[in-house]
C-alpha positions as CSV (number, residue, x, y, z in Angstrom):
1,X,-4.5,10.5,14.4
2,X,-6.7,7.8,12.8
3,X,-9.9,8.3,11.0
4,X,-12.8,7.9,13.6
5,X,-14.8,6.2,10.9
6,X,-12.4,3.4,10.5
7,X,-14.0,0.8,8.3
8,X,-13.5,-2.9,8.9
9,X,-12.7,-5.0,5.9
10,X,-13.1,-8.6,6.5
11,X,-12.3,-11.2,3.9
12,X,-13.1,-14.8,4.8
13,X,-11.3,-17.4,2.8
14,X,-13.6,-20.2,1.9
15,X,-13.7,-23.6,3.6
16,X,-14.5,-25.4,0.4
17,X,-11.6,-27.8,0.1
18,X,-9.1,-27.4,-2.6
19,X,-7.4,-30.7,-3.5
20,X,-3.9,-31.5,-4.7
21,X,-2.4,-34.9,-5.5
22,X,0.7,-36.4,-3.8
23,X,2.5,-39.6,-4.4
24,X,3.4,-42.1,-1.7
25,X,5.7,-45.1,-2.2
26,X,6.2,-48.3,-0.2
27,X,9.5,-49.8,-1.4
28,X,11.8,-52.7,-0.5
29,X,15.0,-52.8,-2.6
30,X,16.3,-55.8,-0.7
31,X,19.5,-54.0,-0.3
32,X,20.1,-55.6,3.1
33,X,19.4,-59.0,4.4
34,X,16.4,-58.0,6.5
35,X,12.7,-58.3,6.3
36,X,11.9,-54.9,7.9
37,X,13.5,-52.5,5.3
38,X,11.6,-49.4,4.3
39,X,13.0,-47.7,1.3
40,X,10.0,-45.6,0.2
41,X,8.4,-42.4,1.3
42,X,6.0,-44.4,3.6
43,X,6.6,-47.3,5.9
44,X,5.1,-50.7,5.4
45,X,2.7,-51.6,8.2
46,X,4.3,-55.1,8.6
47,X,7.6,-56.8,7.9
48,X,7.9,-59.6,5.4
49,X,6.2,-62.6,7.0
50,X,7.0,-66.2,6.0
51,X,4.6,-69.1,6.2
52,X,5.9,-72.7,6.2
53,X,9.5,-71.5,6.4
54,X,11.9,-70.6,9.1
55,X,11.3,-66.8,9.0
56,X,15.0,-66.1,8.5
57,X,15.9,-63.6,5.8
58,X,19.3,-65.2,5.4
59,X,18.2,-68.9,5.4
60,X,15.4,-71.3,4.4
61,X,13.5,-71.7,1.2
62,X,12.8,-67.9,0.9
63,X,15.6,-65.5,1.7
64,X,17.5,-62.4,0.6
65,X,20.7,-62.8,-1.5
66,X,22.6,-60.5,-3.8
67,X,20.0,-57.7,-3.1
68,X,17.1,-59.9,-4.3
69,X,14.3,-61.8,-2.7
70,X,15.2,-65.4,-3.6
71,X,12.9,-68.5,-3.9
72,X,14.8,-71.8,-4.0
73,X,13.8,-75.4,-3.1
74,X,10.5,-73.8,-2.0
75,X,7.9,-76.2,-0.9
76,X,4.3,-76.1,-2.0
77,X,2.2,-73.6,0.1
78,X,5.3,-71.9,1.4
79,X,4.8,-68.1,1.1
80,X,6.0,-64.7,2.1
81,X,3.8,-61.5,2.4
82,X,4.0,-57.9,3.4
83,X,1.2,-55.4,4.1
84,X,0.7,-51.6,3.8
85,X,-2.1,-49.2,4.8
86,X,-3.0,-47.4,1.5
87,X,-6.5,-46.5,2.4
88,X,-5.9,-42.8,1.8
89,X,-4.9,-43.5,-1.9
90,X,-7.1,-42.9,-4.9
91,X,-5.0,-45.2,-7.0
92,X,-2.2,-47.7,-6.6
93,X,0.3,-49.6,-8.7
94,X,2.4,-52.7,-7.8
95,X,5.7,-53.2,-9.6
96,X,8.9,-55.2,-9.3
97,X,11.7,-56.7,-11.4
98,X,11.8,-60.5,-11.7
99,X,13.8,-63.4,-13.0
100,X,13.3,-67.2,-13.2
101,X,15.5,-70.2,-13.7
102,X,14.5,-73.8,-14.6
103,X,10.8,-73.4,-13.6
104,X,8.0,-75.2,-15.3
105,X,4.2,-75.3,-15.3
106,X,4.3,-77.5,-12.1
107,X,6.9,-75.4,-10.3
108,X,5.9,-71.7,-10.1
109,X,5.6,-68.7,-7.8
110,X,2.3,-67.0,-7.8
111,X,1.9,-63.2,-7.1
112,X,-1.3,-62.4,-5.2
113,X,-3.0,-59.3,-3.8
114,X,-5.5,-58.7,-1.0
115,X,-7.2,-55.6,0.4
116,X,-7.7,-57.2,3.8
117,X,-4.8,-59.7,4.2
118,X,-7.0,-62.8,4.1
119,X,-8.8,-63.1,0.7
120,X,-6.3,-63.1,-2.2
121,X,-6.5,-62.6,-5.9
122,X,-3.8,-63.9,-8.3
123,X,-2.2,-61.3,-10.4
124,X,0.5,-63.2,-12.2
125,X,2.7,-66.3,-12.1
126,X,6.5,-66.5,-12.2
127,X,7.5,-69.6,-14.2
128,X,9.8,-70.7,-17.0
129,X,13.3,-69.2,-17.5
130,X,13.1,-65.5,-18.3
131,X,13.2,-62.0,-16.7
132,X,11.3,-58.8,-16.9
133,X,9.5,-56.0,-15.2
134,X,6.0,-56.4,-13.7
135,X,3.6,-53.5,-13.2
136,X,-0.1,-53.7,-12.5
137,X,-2.8,-51.3,-11.3
138,X,-4.0,-52.6,-7.9
139,X,-6.5,-49.7,-7.2
140,X,-9.2,-52.3,-6.7
141,X,-7.4,-53.6,-3.7
142,X,-6.8,-50.4,-1.8
143,X,-7.4,-50.9,1.9
144,X,-6.1,-50.5,5.4
145,X,-4.3,-53.9,5.1
146,X,-3.4,-54.2,1.4
147,X,-1.1,-57.3,1.2
148,X,1.2,-58.6,-1.4
149,X,1.9,-62.3,-1.3
150,X,4.3,-64.6,-3.1
151,X,3.4,-68.3,-2.8
152,X,4.3,-71.7,-4.3
153,X,0.9,-73.0,-5.1
154,X,2.1,-75.3,-7.9
155,X,2.2,-79.0,-7.8
156,X,5.8,-79.5,-6.8
157,X,8.6,-78.1,-4.8
158,X,11.1,-75.9,-6.7
159,X,14.0,-77.9,-7.9
160,X,17.5,-77.5,-6.4
161,X,18.4,-75.5,-9.5
162,X,15.0,-73.9,-9.8
163,X,15.0,-70.2,-8.8
164,X,12.7,-67.2,-8.8
165,X,14.1,-63.7,-8.0
166,X,12.2,-60.5,-7.1
167,X,13.8,-57.0,-6.8
168,X,12.8,-53.4,-6.3
169,X,9.3,-54.2,-5.2
170,X,7.2,-51.1,-4.9
171,X,3.6,-50.1,-4.2
172,X,3.1,-46.6,-5.6
173,X,0.0,-44.7,-4.6
174,X,-1.6,-41.4,-5.7
175,X,-3.0,-39.6,-2.6
176,X,-5.5,-36.8,-2.8
177,X,-4.5,-34.3,-0.2
178,X,-6.9,-31.7,1.0
179,X,-5.6,-28.2,1.2
180,X,-8.0,-25.7,2.7
181,X,-6.9,-22.1,1.9
182,X,-6.2,-19.9,4.9
183,X,-8.8,-17.4,6.4
184,X,-7.6,-13.9,6.6
185,X,-9.3,-11.2,8.6
186,X,-7.9,-7.7,8.4
187,X,-9.0,-4.2,9.4
188,X,-7.5,-0.9,8.3
189,X,-9.1,2.2,6.7
190,X,-6.9,5.0,8.0
191,X,-5.8,8.5,7.5
192,X,-2.1,9.1,6.7
193,X,-0.2,12.2,7.6
194,X,2.6,13.1,5.2
195,X,6.0,12.8,6.8
196,X,5.0,10.0,9.2
197,X,4.8,6.2,9.1
198,X,1.7,4.2,9.6
199,X,0.9,0.4,10.0
200,X,-0.8,-1.1,6.9
201,X,-3.2,-3.0,9.1
202,X,-4.9,-2.2,12.4
203,X,-5.7,-5.9,13.0
204,X,-4.8,-9.1,11.2
205,X,-5.7,-12.8,11.7
206,X,-4.7,-15.8,9.7
207,X,-6.2,-19.2,10.3
208,X,-6.2,-22.5,8.4
209,X,-8.1,-25.7,9.0
210,X,-5.3,-28.0,8.0
211,X,-2.1,-25.9,8.3
212,X,-0.4,-23.8,11.0
213,X,2.5,-22.5,8.9
214,X,3.2,-20.7,5.7
215,X,6.4,-20.1,3.7
216,X,5.6,-16.7,2.3
217,X,3.2,-13.7,2.7
218,X,3.3,-10.7,0.4
219,X,2.1,-7.2,1.1
220,X,1.7,-5.0,-1.9
221,X,0.7,-1.4,-2.6
222,X,-1.9,-2.6,-5.2
223,X,-3.2,0.8,-6.2
224,X,-1.9,4.4,-6.0
225,X,1.8,3.2,-5.9
226,X,4.4,5.9,-6.6
227,X,7.8,4.3,-7.3
228,X,10.7,6.0,-5.6
229,X,8.4,7.6,-3.0
230,X,6.3,4.9,-1.4
231,X,7.9,2.4,0.9
232,X,6.8,-0.6,3.0
233,X,9.1,-1.5,5.9
234,X,9.1,-4.3,8.4
235,X,9.8,-2.9,11.9
236,X,10.8,-4.7,15.0
237,X,12.4,-8.1,15.5
238,X,11.0,-11.2,13.8
239,X,13.6,-14.0,14.0
240,X,11.8,-16.5,11.8
241,X,10.9,-14.1,9.0
242,X,13.0,-12.1,6.6
243,X,11.7,-9.2,4.5
244,X,12.5,-8.2,0.9
245,X,11.3,-4.9,-0.6
246,X,10.7,-4.8,-4.4
247,X,10.6,-1.2,-5.5
248,X,9.5,-2.2,-9.0
249,X,6.4,-4.1,-7.7
250,X,5.7,-2.0,-4.7
251,X,5.7,-5.2,-2.7
252,X,7.2,-6.4,0.6
253,X,7.7,-10.1,0.7
254,X,7.8,-11.8,4.1
255,X,9.6,-15.1,3.9
256,X,9.5,-18.0,6.4
257,X,8.8,-20.7,6.9
258,X,7.0,-19.5,10.0
259,X,3.8,-20.0,11.9
260,X,0.7,-18.0,11.1
261,X,1.1,-16.4,14.5
262,X,4.6,-15.2,13.6
263,X,3.3,-13.9,10.2
264,X,0.5,-12.0,12.0
265,X,3.0,-10.3,14.2
266,X,5.2,-9.4,11.2
267,X,2.3,-8.0,9.1
268,X,1.1,-5.9,12.1
269,X,4.7,-4.4,12.2
270,X,4.8,-3.5,8.5
271,X,4.6,0.3,8.0
272,X,3.9,2.6,5.1
273,X,5.7,5.8,4.5
274,X,6.2,8.3,1.7
275,X,9.2,10.5,1.0
276,X,7.2,12.6,-1.4
277,X,7.1,16.4,-0.7
278,X,3.4,16.5,-1.2
279,X,1.8,13.0,-1.4
280,X,-1.9,12.8,-2.1
281,X,-4.7,10.4,-2.9
282,X,-5.2,7.0,-1.4
283,X,-3.4,3.6,-1.3
284,X,-4.7,0.1,-1.2
285,X,-2.7,-2.7,0.3
286,X,-3.2,-6.4,-0.5
287,X,-2.0,-9.1,1.9
288,X,-1.7,-12.4,0.2
289,X,-0.5,-15.9,1.2
290,X,2.1,-16.8,-1.4
291,X,3.8,-14.9,-4.2
292,X,1.2,-14.0,-6.8
293,X,0.2,-10.3,-6.8
294,X,-3.5,-9.5,-5.9
295,X,-5.3,-6.6,-7.7
296,X,-8.5,-5.6,-5.8
297,X,-9.9,-3.8,-8.9
298,X,-10.2,-7.1,-10.7
299,X,-10.2,-9.6,-7.8
300,X,-7.6,-11.5,-9.8
301,X,-4.0,-12.7,-9.1
302,X,-1.0,-12.1,-11.3
303,X,2.3,-13.9,-11.4
304,X,5.4,-13.2,-13.5
305,X,7.2,-16.4,-14.5
306,X,10.8,-15.9,-15.6
307,X,11.7,-18.2,-18.6
308,X,14.3,-16.5,-20.9
309,X,13.7,-17.3,-24.6
310,X,10.4,-19.0,-24.2
311,X,8.1,-18.7,-27.2
312,X,4.6,-17.3,-27.1
313,X,2.9,-20.7,-27.8
314,X,5.0,-22.4,-25.1
315,X,4.2,-19.6,-22.7
316,X,0.5,-20.0,-23.5
317,X,0.6,-23.7,-22.8
318,X,2.7,-23.3,-19.6
319,X,0.4,-20.6,-18.2
320,X,-2.7,-22.8,-18.7
321,X,-1.0,-25.6,-16.7
322,X,-0.5,-23.5,-13.6
323,X,-3.0,-23.2,-10.7
324,X,-3.2,-21.1,-7.6
325,X,-5.4,-22.4,-4.7
326,X,-7.6,-24.1,-7.4
327,X,-7.8,-21.1,-9.7
328,X,-6.9,-21.9,-13.3
329,X,-4.0,-20.0,-14.7
330,X,-3.9,-18.4,-18.2
331,X,-1.7,-16.0,-20.2
332,X,-2.7,-12.6,-18.8
333,X,-5.4,-10.6,-20.5
334,X,-5.0,-6.9,-19.6
335,X,-8.3,-5.1,-20.3
336,X,-7.9,-1.8,-18.3
337,X,-5.2,0.7,-17.5
338,X,-5.0,-0.2,-13.9
339,X,-4.5,-3.9,-14.9
340,X,-1.9,-3.0,-17.5
341,X,0.0,-0.9,-15.0
342,X,-0.2,-3.6,-12.3
343,X,1.1,-6.3,-14.6
344,X,3.4,-4.1,-16.6
345,X,5.3,-1.3,-14.9
346,X,4.6,-2.7,-11.5
347,X,5.9,-6.3,-12.2
348,X,9.2,-8.0,-11.7
349,X,9.8,-8.6,-15.4
350,X,8.5,-8.2,-18.9
351,X,7.1,-11.0,-21.0
352,X,4.3,-12.5,-23.1
353,X,0.6,-11.7,-22.6
354,X,-2.3,-13.5,-24.1
355,X,-2.9,-11.6,-27.3
356,X,-2.4,-12.5,-30.9
357,X,-3.4,-11.7,-34.5
358,X,-1.9,-14.8,-36.0
359,X,-5.3,-16.1,-37.2
360,X,-6.2,-12.9,-39.0
361,X,-3.6,-10.1,-39.5
362,X,-4.7,-6.9,-37.8
363,X,-7.5,-8.6,-35.8
364,X,-5.9,-8.6,-32.3
365,X,-7.7,-10.9,-30.0
366,X,-7.3,-12.2,-26.5
367,X,-6.4,-15.9,-26.9
368,X,-6.7,-17.0,-23.2
369,X,-8.7,-16.5,-20.1
370,X,-12.3,-15.4,-19.8
371,X,-11.8,-13.0,-22.7
372,X,-10.6,-15.7,-25.1
373,X,-11.8,-14.8,-28.6
374,X,-12.6,-11.1,-27.9
375,X,-11.2,-8.6,-30.3
376,X,-9.7,-5.5,-28.8
377,X,-7.7,-3.9,-31.6
378,X,-8.2,-3.6,-35.3
379,X,-5.3,-2.7,-37.7
380,X,-1.7,-1.8,-37.3
381,X,0.0,1.3,-35.9
382,X,-2.9,3.6,-36.7
383,X,-5.5,1.0,-35.9
384,X,-8.7,1.3,-34.0
385,X,-9.1,0.5,-30.3
386,X,-12.2,-1.7,-29.9
387,X,-12.1,-2.1,-26.1
388,X,-8.8,-1.4,-24.5
389,X,-5.2,-1.6,-25.8
390,X,-1.9,-0.3,-24.4
391,X,0.4,-0.4,-27.4
392,X,3.8,1.3,-27.3
393,X,4.4,4.2,-29.7
394,X,4.3,3.0,-33.4
395,X,3.1,-0.4,-32.4
396,X,1.8,-2.9,-33.5
397,X,3.9,-2.5,-36.6
398,X,4.1,-6.2,-37.7
399,X,7.8,-5.8,-38.5
400,X,8.7,-9.3,-39.7
401,X,5.5,-11.3,-39.1
402,X,4.9,-10.2,-35.5
403,X,1.7,-11.8,-34.4
404,X,2.1,-12.0,-30.6
405,X,1.8,-9.3,-27.8
406,X,4.7,-8.7,-25.4
407,X,5.2,-6.2,-22.6
408,X,7.9,-3.8,-23.6
409,X,11.4,-3.9,-22.0
410,X,12.0,-0.9,-19.7
411,X,14.8,0.1,-22.1
412,X,12.2,0.5,-24.8
413,X,9.4,2.0,-22.7
414,X,9.3,1.9,-18.9
415,X,5.5,2.4,-18.6
416,X,4.6,-1.3,-19.3
417,X,3.1,-0.7,-22.8
418,X,3.0,-3.5,-25.4
419,X,4.7,-4.3,-28.7
420,X,4.2,-7.2,-31.2
421,X,6.8,-9.8,-31.7
422,X,7.2,-13.1,-33.7
423,X,6.4,-16.3,-31.8
424,X,10.0,-16.8,-30.8
425,X,10.6,-13.2,-29.9
426,X,13.7,-11.2,-30.9
427,X,17.1,-10.4,-29.4
428,X,18.4,-7.9,-26.9
429,X,15.6,-5.8,-25.5
430,X,13.1,-7.9,-27.6
431,X,14.2,-11.2,-26.3
432,X,11.3,-12.9,-24.3
433,X,12.2,-13.0,-20.6
434,X,9.1,-14.9,-19.4
435,X,5.4,-14.5,-19.3
436,X,2.6,-13.2,-17.1
437,X,0.1,-15.6,-15.6
438,X,-3.4,-14.4,-14.5
439,X,-5.6,-16.3,-12.1
440,X,-9.3,-15.7,-11.7
441,X,-12.6,-15.5,-13.7
442,X,-12.4,-18.9,-15.4
443,X,-15.4,-21.2,-15.5
444,X,-15.2,-23.7,-12.7
445,X,-12.9,-21.6,-10.6
446,X,-13.7,-21.8,-6.9
447,X,-15.0,-18.7,-5.3
448,X,-12.0,-17.5,-3.4
449,X,-11.0,-14.4,-1.4
450,X,-7.5,-15.3,-0.3
451,X,-6.2,-11.7,0.1
452,X,-7.2,-9.1,2.7
453,X,-7.3,-5.5,1.5
454,X,-6.7,-2.4,3.6
455,X,-6.3,1.2,2.6
456,X,-5.1,4.7,3.7
457,X,-6.2,8.1,2.6
458,X,-3.4,10.7,2.5
459,X,-4.5,13.9,4.2
460,X,-3.5,17.1,2.3
461,X,-0.9,19.2,3.9
462,X,-2.5,22.3,5.3
463,X,-1.2,25.8,4.4
464,X,-1.9,29.1,6.0
465,X,-3.3,31.2,3.2
466,X,-3.8,34.6,4.9
467,X,-3.4,36.4,8.3
468,X,-5.3,39.3,9.8
469,X,-3.2,41.3,12.3
470,X,-4.9,43.9,14.5
471,X,-4.2,46.7,16.8
472,X,-5.8,48.6,19.7
473,X,-5.1,51.7,21.7
474,X,-3.7,50.9,25.1
475,X,-3.6,47.6,27.0
476,X,-6.3,45.0,26.4
477,X,-7.3,42.1,24.2
478,X,-6.9,42.1,20.4
479,X,-8.9,40.0,17.9
480,X,-6.5,38.4,15.3
481,X,-7.6,36.4,12.2
482,X,-6.2,33.8,9.8
483,X,-7.3,31.3,7.2
484,X,-5.9,28.0,5.8
485,X,-6.2,25.8,2.7
486,X,-7.7,23.0,4.8
487,X,-8.0,21.9,8.5
488,X,-8.5,23.7,11.7
489,X,-6.4,26.6,13.0
490,X,-4.5,26.5,16.3
491,X,-3.0,29.6,18.0
492,X,0.2,29.7,20.0
493,X,2.4,32.2,21.9
494,X,5.7,30.7,20.6
495,X,7.2,29.6,17.3
496,X,7.3,26.0,18.5
497,X,6.2,24.0,21.5
498,X,3.9,25.5,24.1
499,X,0.2,24.9,24.6
500,X,-2.6,25.8,22.3
501,X,-4.1,29.2,23.3
502,X,-7.1,29.0,21.1
503,X,-8.6,27.6,17.8
504,X,-10.5,28.8,14.9
505,X,-10.2,31.6,12.3
506,X,-10.5,34.4,14.9
507,X,-8.5,34.5,18.1
508,X,-8.9,36.9,21.0
509,X,-5.6,37.5,22.7
510,X,-5.2,37.7,26.4
511,X,-4.8,41.2,27.9
512,X,-1.5,42.7,26.6
513,X,0.1,46.0,27.3
514,X,2.7,46.0,24.6
515,X,2.8,44.9,21.0
516,X,3.0,41.1,21.0
517,X,3.5,38.5,18.2
518,X,1.3,35.4,18.2
519,X,1.6,32.3,15.9
520,X,-1.0,30.3,14.0
521,X,-0.8,26.8,12.4
522,X,-3.3,24.6,10.6
523,X,-3.9,21.0,11.7
524,X,-5.7,18.6,9.2
525,X,-7.8,15.7,10.5
526,X,-5.4,14.8,13.3
527,X,-2.2,15.3,11.2
528,X,0.6,17.4,12.5
529,X,0.2,21.2,12.2
530,X,1.8,23.2,9.4
531,X,4.6,25.6,10.2
532,X,3.5,28.4,12.4
533,X,3.0,31.8,10.9
534,X,3.4,35.1,12.9
535,X,0.5,37.4,13.4
536,X,1.1,40.7,15.3
537,X,-1.2,42.2,17.9
538,X,-0.2,45.9,18.1
539,X,-0.7,48.0,21.2
540,X,-0.7,51.7,20.2
541,X,0.2,54.6,22.4
542,X,-2.2,57.6,22.4
543,X,-1.1,61.0,21.5
544,X,-1.0,63.3,24.5
545,X,-1.2,67.1,25.1
546,X,1.3,67.9,27.8
547,X,0.6,71.7,27.9
548,X,-2.7,73.2,26.8
549,X,-3.0,76.5,24.9
550,X,-3.9,79.4,27.1
551,X,-6.2,82.4,26.6
552,X,-4.7,85.3,24.8
553,X,-5.4,89.1,24.8
554,X,-3.9,91.2,22.1
555,X,-4.4,94.7,20.7
556,X,-6.1,95.1,17.5
557,X,-3.7,94.5,14.6
558,X,-1.3,92.4,16.7
559,X,-0.5,88.7,16.1
560,X,-1.8,86.1,18.6
561,X,0.2,82.8,19.1
562,X,-1.6,79.8,20.6
563,X,0.7,76.9,21.4
564,X,0.5,73.3,22.8
565,X,3.1,70.9,23.9
566,X,2.5,67.2,22.9
567,X,3.9,63.7,23.0
568,X,3.5,60.8,20.5
569,X,1.8,63.2,18.1
570,X,2.5,63.9,14.4
571,X,-0.8,65.2,13.2
572,X,-2.4,68.6,14.2
573,X,-5.5,70.4,13.1
574,X,-6.5,73.8,14.6
575,X,-10.2,74.7,14.8
576,X,-12.0,77.9,15.5
577,X,-15.4,78.7,17.1
578,X,-17.1,82.0,16.3
579,X,-20.2,81.2,18.4
580,X,-18.8,80.9,21.9
581,X,-17.7,77.3,21.6
582,X,-21.0,75.9,20.3
583,X,-19.3,74.6,17.2
584,X,-15.8,74.5,15.7
585,X,-14.6,74.6,12.1
586,X,-11.1,73.6,10.8
587,X,-8.9,76.5,9.7
588,X,-6.2,76.6,7.0
589,X,-3.1,78.6,6.4
590,X,-3.5,81.9,4.7
591,X,-3.6,85.6,5.3
592,X,-5.5,85.1,8.6
593,X,-3.8,82.1,10.0
594,X,-0.5,80.2,9.9
595,X,0.7,77.0,11.6
596,X,-2.8,75.5,11.5
597,X,-1.3,72.0,11.3
598,X,1.4,72.4,13.9
599,X,1.7,72.8,17.6
600,X,1.7,76.6,17.2
601,X,-1.1,78.5,15.6
602,X,-0.6,82.2,14.7
603,X,-3.6,84.5,14.3
604,X,-2.2,87.1,11.9
605,X,-3.0,90.8,12.7
606,X,-6.0,90.0,14.9
607,X,-8.9,92.3,14.6
608,X,-11.6,93.3,17.0
609,X,-14.0,91.2,14.8
610,X,-12.1,88.1,16.2
611,X,-12.7,89.2,19.7
612,X,-14.0,86.2,21.8
613,X,-13.1,83.7,19.1
614,X,-12.2,80.3,20.6
615,X,-9.4,78.0,19.4
616,X,-8.6,74.4,19.9
617,X,-6.4,71.8,18.2
618,X,-7.0,68.1,17.3
619,X,-3.9,66.0,18.1
620,X,-3.2,62.4,16.8
621,X,-0.6,59.9,15.5
622,X,-0.8,58.7,12.0
623,X,0.7,55.4,13.0
624,X,-1.7,54.7,15.8
625,X,-5.2,53.4,16.1
626,X,-5.8,55.6,19.0
627,X,-8.5,58.3,18.8
628,X,-7.9,62.0,18.2
629,X,-7.1,64.1,21.3
630,X,-9.0,67.4,21.5
631,X,-7.3,70.2,23.3
632,X,-8.9,72.7,25.7
633,X,-10.4,75.8,24.2
634,X,-8.3,79.0,24.3
635,X,-10.1,82.4,24.0
636,X,-8.8,85.3,22.0
637,X,-9.5,88.8,23.3
638,X,-8.7,91.6,20.9
639,X,-8.4,95.0,22.6
640,X,-8.5,98.5,21.0
641,X,-5.7,101.0,21.8
642,X,-6.4,104.3,24.0
643,X,-8.1,107.1,22.1
644,X,-7.0,110.7,22.7
645,X,-8.8,113.6,21.0
646,X,-7.0,117.0,20.6
647,X,-8.3,119.8,18.6
648,X,-10.8,117.5,17.0
649,X,-8.0,115.1,15.9
650,X,-8.2,111.5,17.3
651,X,-5.1,109.6,18.2
652,X,-5.0,106.0,19.2
653,X,-2.2,105.0,21.4
654,X,-1.2,102.0,23.4
655,X,-2.0,102.2,27.0
């Protein structure tokens, strides 16, 4: 059923690393009297460690009280420190809240930092009587053992009433996380038979150098989609994956999270079908990790972002802030009909696109993406299309300083065409619902192929266009004929089921003795045959002469009647031979003959001139293909009557 020349489409997703930035925090809020608390997203690599004190978080010269790290009566060179491994960070910041009471320039707590836990640098000194918030970049001290230390390195011990307090101590890091896009390998270039269902892929493989799971995979009919007829369906059982079909987009979204192995199984189980009475053409399917829609014709990705009431300028800014696997987003530029259809009528919603004539009325330009600055339309409603435009009827009409392009609401026009609106949009059907982001083609974009594409070609439904019945005389084989719009002909003995008796436009039947009906159907490129059409092989019965005409002898002047008895005959033609049977000529009704086209021929008033004439009849059936049957010859003898002469007078009398 599949095309024998199945093509393998393999798209390898690059191993160039795409990077994103995450934030890790190491926090101690001192909200319990312990030195091992971890309140951040990451754990410290050590607890708080005291030097020259008792190591008790509830006692000594350094301790935790009232949710704060407290220094009181702290001797010189007494310290407390804590370490974290922040070697993966690209930057780091140390911060904390602080307060001091009755400290002076000889009694102070010094804040120090070290990248290795042994060599310290002073960041700041807690002294005097005040409070505040400390924050400082410590990126220069990033390491596997970055250590924060508080130490009394002044000249004197803190007084009985001399305090220093620290709270909400945090090391906040920015971590560059590598994110290698997945690798997708897919095969599938198949023939589709109308009325059936077919998998969208023949094989599928998804791999990733740094991930084993995904949250979402989408499969979309990216070209040739017919809404209301085409359908993608997930078959089988896939416990970790749910499926959602969007008829407006022609997209089936598979949602996890699930392993790539589970997604592979689900994708392999997705089938295409059409409810159309006569579908035609071809369909492309794009398989994409994530939600954006992939259009093979442009090799770009498109994403509709819902944001009711957003202005064009805000949408323009928001679109440019979005990325997809390292591709820079921008407010969509739709430069062809296939692109306009894909991002208009085949999208989840309507919204802003990246066109404006705000700078110069009537000079419509693309304001974003690779086409930024390109003019595509000049003028208003009856303007000039410079490259490609898809304005709705009577647009752009600039009704009320409308300088920005927007895809029309389906209540206005369902084909995804455009109209111009003011920056803030309008109300009702003209209220902005969101915007369309396009990814691809920007300078500096990584070279990506993060979607696999497969396709099907819909085989036309074959139709029997003519039949050629045939007949023969008597038992034997008959040659029947037929033709079809497309495909190869198959011959059968029954209206359904049964084995194929033969193939091709001509079919020689087996030996038959009676009229028999055979059936022919067309099969196209492996697709199911069309409805079978009857073709009749007729066996004709030959006309027969049951009783032959016999020789006749009559007297001159008498009528002569030649008769035959026949079966299966409705056509007769009597003939006469005047040369002893060497040749015969047909005769017609008249003064000489009657019944020339019946079983009974009458020779009217035979004369001696007709003596030794020979007669035969040609017998046939007008509804039969059988040949004419020729009767035996019957000879006419015409005799004269007896002659009597009396007194020179002659009398002719019958003997």
